[in-house]
N, C-alpha and C positions, 0 to 999 in steps of 0.2 A: 594111678601114683601123681600128685599133685608136683608141675612143676612150675619150676621161677626161672623164670627171661629175663636174663641182663644180656643182649646182643651187644657185641664186642665193637661193630660197626657206628655205637652212638656214643655220647658218652657217658661213664659210672655214673652211679649214682650217687649222690653227693655227701651219706650217710650210709646205715647198713640198713638196706632195705634195697628189694627187688623191683625192676622195671615192672612186673608185670609175672600174676601167677595165673595159671592155668591149670583148673578142674573140670576133672573129668566126667561125660556122662554117669548118673548113678549114685554122684555123692549125695552124702547128705549134709547139709546148708545150716553154719546157726547163724545168722543176724541179733548181734548184741544191742544193747542200745549203750548210750554214750556214758563208761562210768566216769562219777564224780570222786573226788577223795573224803567222800563221807563214811568213817569208821563204822563199825558196827554197829558203836555206841551212841553212832549221831554225835561225833565228833567232830570236828572240820580242821584239820595240821595248816599250821600256819606259813609254811614255804612249800615251793613246787615240789623239791624233791620227795619230800612226806609226803602229798598231794599224790604223784605220780606212780609213788608206791605201791598206796590205797587202791589203787583206781586197777594199776595191773595185777591185785592182788584179791580183787574182787573180778576181774576179767581170767584169772587161773581157775576161781571158788567157780563161775560159772561155766565153761570148757570144763573141769571134771564133773560138773551136777548134767553135762549132755557126753557125760563118756570120751573127751578128747582134755586131749592141752597144747601145750602153746606152741607146740609143731603142725596143729590143725590149725594154725591161724593164717590167713592168705589173702587179709588187709587189714590196716592198721587210720583210721585218721583220729589223729590229733590238734586237739587246740589249745591252745595257749594264747593269756591274758599280756604276757610281757615275753616280746624278741628277745630279751637280756634274760630270761629263761630258760633260754634253747639247750647252756651245754649240760646246764642240771637234769632237763628232761629227757636227753640223750643219753645220761650217764645210767640213770633206772632205767629206761628201755633196754639201754643193751644187753643189761641182768637178765631182765625177760624174755628178749625176744633171742632164739635158736638160729640156728644156720640151717638150713638154707633162709634169711630170712624174706619174711610178707611185703607184698604191696604194700605203700604205705603213702600219705601226704600227712603234711601238715601246717596249719593255718596259726595265725595270730589274728586273733581276734580283739575284738572292743573290752568284752564283756559278757558275764556268765546270769543268771538269775539270781545269783546270790555274789555282793562283792569277794567273797570270802574265796570262792573258786579262783583256781587260778590256772588249771589244766583239767580235760574232757576228753574220753579216747573213747570209739567207736574203735566196734575190733564184727569183723568177717573170719567164720572159720569152715572147714569143711575136713569133711572123713570120708576118704574110701574103703572100701568094707572090707580089702586087704590091712590096712591101717590097725594099726597096734590098737 
């Protein structure tokens, strides 16, 4: 079973994430490339909420392809181009992330390969053979 660790003797997470995720030996790992807000038809939505939704929908599709779901996420790394988009991103993230949440890091970066991109999300998932 995957364990989420948030020790009571350190400051709690600033948002909905765990300080650490412990994956037991023998688990199957899935490492996802960073997902950008590009829809299947190649369109790029104009705002961070829509782009984040596409990113997470892509992550869900990849997890499904690997016979996993969002409960198998053990780590997210998110890149935003504007600190002002933090609340909008978290609103979408919290729709997709289940309890207990994965470990997470969020960074604000200057830009991506194309100026239209506002968010990119990397993910790592793991599945223990006893997981559904």
